[in-house]
C-alpha positions, 0 to 999 in steps of 0.5 A, spaced: 646 249 840 651 254 837 648 260 833 646 260 826 652 265 823 649 272 821 653 273 815 652 269 808 659 268 808 660 266 815 654 261 814 658 258 807 665 258 811 661 252 816 657 250 810 663 248 807 668 247 812 670 240 810 672 243 803 677 247 806 681 242 810 688 241 808 685 234 808 681 235 802 685 239 799 691 234 798 686 228 796 689 225 790 688 229 783 684 222 781 680 223 786 679 231 786 679 232 779 671 229 779 669 234 784 674 240 782 678 240 776 685 243 778 684 247 772 681 253 773 679 254 766 675 247 768 673 249 774 670 256 770 666 251 765 664 247 770 660 252 774 658 254 767 655 247 766 651 247 775 649 253 772 645 251 766 644 245 768 641 245 775 640 252 776 636 254 770 635 246 769 631 246 776 627 253 773 623 248 769 623 242 774 617 242 778 617 238 784 611 233 785 612 228 791 608 222 792 608 224 800 606 229 803 612 233 808 607 237 811 609 236 819 612 230 818 619 227 820 624 229 815 630 223 814 635 227 809 639 223 805 645 225 801 646 218 798 644 211 798 648 209 804 645 214 808 637 211 805 639 204 807 642 208 814 634 211 815 630 207 813 628 203 819 626 210 822 622 210 815 619 203 817 617 204 824 615 212 823 609 212 819 610 220 820 616 220 816 618 221 810 625 221 806 628 227 802 633 229 799 635 235 795 632 236 787 637 233 784 641 229 788 643 222 787 641 217 791 643 211 786 638 206 786 633 209 791 632 216 786 625 215 785 624 212 792 625 219 796 621 226 796 624 232 793 626 238 796 625 244 790 631 248 789 628 252 783 629 258 787 637 257 788 638 261 782 636 268 786 642 268 791 647 268 787 648 276 788 652 273 795 657 270 790 661 277 791 660 279 797 662 271 800 668 269 794 671 276 797 670 274 804 672 267 803 678 269 800 681 273 806 680 268 810 682 261 807 687 265 802 688 261 795 683 255 797 677 260 795 680 260 788 682 253 788 675 251 790 672 257 787 666 251 784 664 249 790 662 255 793 658 257 787 655 250 788 653 251 795 650 259 795 643 258 796 643 252 799 641 255 806 635 260 804 632 255 800 632 250 805 629 256 811 623 257 806 622 250 805 621 249 812 617 255 813 613 252 808 613 245 810 614 245 818 617 239 819 616 236 826 624 235 826 629 232 822 633 226 822 640 226 818 645 221 817 651 226 814 654 232 817 659 234 812 656 234 806 654 241 803 647 241 802 646 237 809 650 242 812 646 248 810 639 244 812 642 243 819 643 251 818 636 252 816 633 248 821 636 251 827 635 258 824 627 256 823 627 253 830 626 246 827 629 239 831 634 236 829 637 228 830 643 225 828 644 218 826 651 216 825 651 212 818 659 210 818 665 211 822 667 218 823 674 222 823 676 228 827 677 232 820 669 232 820 665 238 822 663 239 831 657 235 833 651 240 833 645 237 833 639 237 838 639 229 839 646 225 837 645 218 837 652 214 835 654 208 835 660 207 840 665 211 844 670 211 838 665 216 835 663 220 841 671 221 842 673 223 835 668 228 835 670 231 842 677 232 838 673 236 833 670 242 838 665 242 842 659 237 842 652 240 842 646 236 845 645 231 847 649 224 845 647 217 846 651 211 844 646 206 840 651 201 836 650 200 829 643 199 826 644 198 819 648 192 822 642 189 826 640 183 822 647 181 821 649 180 827 646 174 828 649 170 823 657 172 825 662 168 820 664 161 825 669 158 819 676 157 822 680 158 817 679 163 811 678 161 803 673 166 801 676 174 801 674 180 799 678 186 797 675 192 798 679 198 795 676 207 794 678 212 790 684 214 794 687 207 792 692 207 787 690 203 780 697 200 779 697 198 787 691 195 787 693 191 780 700 190 783 697 186 790 691 183 786 695 179 781 700 178 787 694 174 792 691 170 786 699 167 785 700 166 791 693 163 794 690 160 788 686 155 793 682 162 796 676 165 791 677 172 791 672 178 790 674 185 788 669 191 790 670 198 788 667 203 793 661 206 790 663 212 788 669 210 784 668 212 777 674 208 775 673 202 769 676 196 772 674 191 766 682 189 766 682 186 772 677 181 769 680 180 764 687 179 766 684 175 772 678 171 769 678 168 777 677 174 780 669 175 782 666 182 782 662 185 788 657 192 785 656 196 790 651 200 787 647 193 788 649 189 793 650 192 799 655 192 804 653 187 809 650 182 804 658 182 801 662 181 808 657 174 809 660 172 802 668 172 806 671 170 810 676 176 811 677 183 808 683 186 806 682 194 805 685 200 806 682 207 809 674 205 809 669 203 815 668 196 811 673 194 817 669 195 822 663 192 818 667 186 816 670 185 825 663 185 827 660 179 822 667 176 825 671 176 818 679 177 819 680 185 816 687 186 815 689 194 813 693 194 807 695 201 803 694 201 796 699 205 794 703 210 798 699 217 796 701 220 803 694 223 804 691 218 810 694 213 814 690 209 819 684 215 817 679 212 822 684 209 828 682 202 827 689 199 826 692 204 833 685 201 837 687 194 835 681 193 831 685 190 825 692 189 824 696 192 818 700 188 813 705 194 810 708 190 804 705 184 799 710 179 803 706 181 810 700 180 807 701 173 804 704 171 811 697 175 814 693 171 810 696 165 809 696 165 817 688 166 818 688 161 812 690 155 817 686 159 823 681 164 824 679 165 831 672 164 833 671 171 837 675 177 833 668 181 833 669 183 841 674 187 838 669 192 835 666 193 842 670 200 843 666 202 836 660 199 837 657 200 844 652 194 844 655 190 842 656 184 848 649 187 851 643 184 851 642 190 846 647 186 841 643 186 835 638 191 836 640 198 836 634 200 831 629 198 837 634 203 842 634 208 837 627 208 835 625 207 843 630 214 844 627 219 838 620 216 841 622 219 847 626 225 845 621 227 839 615 229 845 618 233 848 620 238 841 614 240 841 
């Protein structure tokens, strides 16, 4: 394993490395603004709010967990999707507990995870001048542009080191390798000698940090190839398929023509372009049923689409799991989202179509380049592709996903959870 950086500045750089990429800095304003406001005054107000609500607020909020954390296998989650991805481990291992940071939002599972206290995080802000000065030298203007994110990340590593020394977990299993708090816990685990494992929960990109866990359970060759482009791959890697898809792979879509179409968008997609595409498709295909599904992290109000198109159906990603949504569709139209892979695994006809030309990402996950999905560059092309699938949808589209899901077409297809659990069972005793 790589050594833990010896200075607080180097550790913060490791923790925040995704935030300092060119990709992050050039995200569309409507997506970046809630994360880090463009105006300096708003950033400073955000810092003040974080200090008052989180840092000071946590001092008066005692953590009381329903489960014992001492000596357990921790399943560290940073989102609702992470919870869904690791819950199978919790069900199979009585010695495991789901864990998150004190105030981390885990969607509908907020009350179901144990919390790590961040009450002492405030004690480490004496580092701020040194950290900011050091990052200013290495990152230049980005350090001031993302000063609020630097401020938020301070203290995670130290607090988590303290928690690990206190609870002495047997191991930590992650489903996220790039969020600030997850990276801080990974560094803390290395420093404290706690074994770490990683279960991939979604498609990865070459902008991710290098793989640095003792054991990494990846979905397929695509993920391993991309991580090799991110930097040195440390630890043992195994390809296990997609555990969260197990329950659904036996129910692949056998419809020979498209009648139901899902439209998935995320915060990168332009609102006016989404509206134009929805209007176009509903006019062109009055006999098809369309269901619109924004990303759970997309805070925009799409009520206007409901008013404008009463026939348009909606899926709430905060309430309905992605595979449940896809089971109700025959085709998917979306831009840069790992839902393309999940749709193809269920034998949906998935079409890559960009809602607007923001210039940030194009085929971000490489799905078009590797033949997983077809691209439509214009609305007429989109209509042409969809019309073709409306007339005939092949029954073997799922085979395109073999590069992304290592168990597809093997005896382990649909048994990725069992494979992952078997590997974890073999690995854990050797970490004692």
